C-alpha positions in Angstrom: 31.0 -245.2 111.3 29.8 -243.8 114.6 31.9 -242.5 117.5 32.5 -243.8 121.0 33.2 -242.1 124.3 35.1 -244.2 126.9 34.3 -243.3 130.5 36.1 -243.9 133.7 33.8 -242.5 136.4 34.1 -242.1 140.1 31.2 -240.7 142.1 31.3 -240.6 145.9 28.3 -238.3 146.6 25.0 -239.1 148.2 21.7 -238.7 146.4 20.3 -240.6 143.4 22.6 -243.0 141.6 24.3 -241.0 138.8 23.8 -241.2 135.0 26.4 -240.3 132.4 25.1 -237.8 129.8 26.5 -236.4 126.5 25.3 -233.0 125.3 25.5 -231.4 121.8 26.4 -227.7 121.2 22.9 -226.6 122.1 23.2 -228.4 125.4 20.6 -231.0 124.4 21.1 -234.5 125.7 22.4 -236.7 122.9 22.8 -239.9 125.0 22.1 -240.8 128.6 23.3 -243.9 130.4 22.8 -245.1 133.9 26.3 -245.6 135.4 26.5 -249.4 135.5 28.5 -249.9 138.8 27.2 -249.9 142.4 28.7 -247.9 144.0 30.1 -246.2 140.9 33.8 -246.0 142.0 36.4 -246.4 139.2 33.6 -247.5 136.9 34.7 -248.0 133.2 32.0 -248.1 130.5 31.4 -246.7 127.0 28.8 -244.8 125.1 28.6 -246.0 121.5 26.9 -245.0 118.2 27.5 -241.3 118.6 27.4 -239.2 115.4 30.6 -237.3 114.7 30.6 -233.9 116.2 31.4 -231.8 119.3 30.0 -232.8 122.8 30.3 -232.1 126.4 29.9 -234.7 129.1 28.7 -234.8 132.7 27.7 -237.1 135.5 24.2 -236.3 136.7 22.7 -237.0 140.1 19.3 -235.6 140.7 19.4 -232.0 139.4 23.2 -231.7 139.8 25.3 -231.9 136.7 29.1 -232.4 137.2 30.7 -231.5 133.9 33.9 -233.1 132.6 36.9 -230.7 132.7 40.1 -232.3 131.3 43.0 -232.3 133.8 40.7 -231.5 136.7 41.5 -233.9 139.6 38.2 -233.7 141.5 35.0 -232.0 140.6 33.0 -230.9 143.6 30.8 -228.0 142.3 27.8 -228.9 140.3 26.3 -227.1 137.3 29.4 -225.4 136.0 28.7 -225.9 132.2 30.9 -223.0 131.2 33.9 -225.0 132.5 33.1 -228.1 130.5 35.7 -229.4 128.0 34.6 -230.0 124.4 35.0 -233.6 123.1 35.4 -233.9 119.4 34.5 -237.1 117.5 35.6 -237.3 113.8 36.3 -240.0 111.2 40.0 -239.5 112.0 39.4 -239.4 115.8 36.3 -241.6 116.5 37.0 -242.2 120.2 37.3 -239.8 123.1 38.0 -240.5 126.7 36.4 -239.0 129.8 38.0 -239.5 133.3 35.8 -237.8 135.9 36.1 -237.9 139.7 33.1 -236.4 141.4 33.2 -235.7 145.1 30.3 -233.3 145.9 30.9 -230.7 148.7 
């Protein structure tokens, strides 16, 4: 049975419409999905059929990656992958949640 990541995304920046991306431990894209709302404010969606494992998540606009950091109210600085929180999907825990509020500087 595959895993699911539930997203609640807010993006108030300019630039290209964002995509949501999930990365594996080697920082390779496992799944990418165009954020389905216009504009993407308080947009809820899911990414399904993910193999069990460990992932990081980000909203991406152009070359800027805004990584999910649990408990962080607003993310304004791009490309801070070292700050990213690890999401773990297992048989016992097949669903993870990402709430991300991106307001670029």
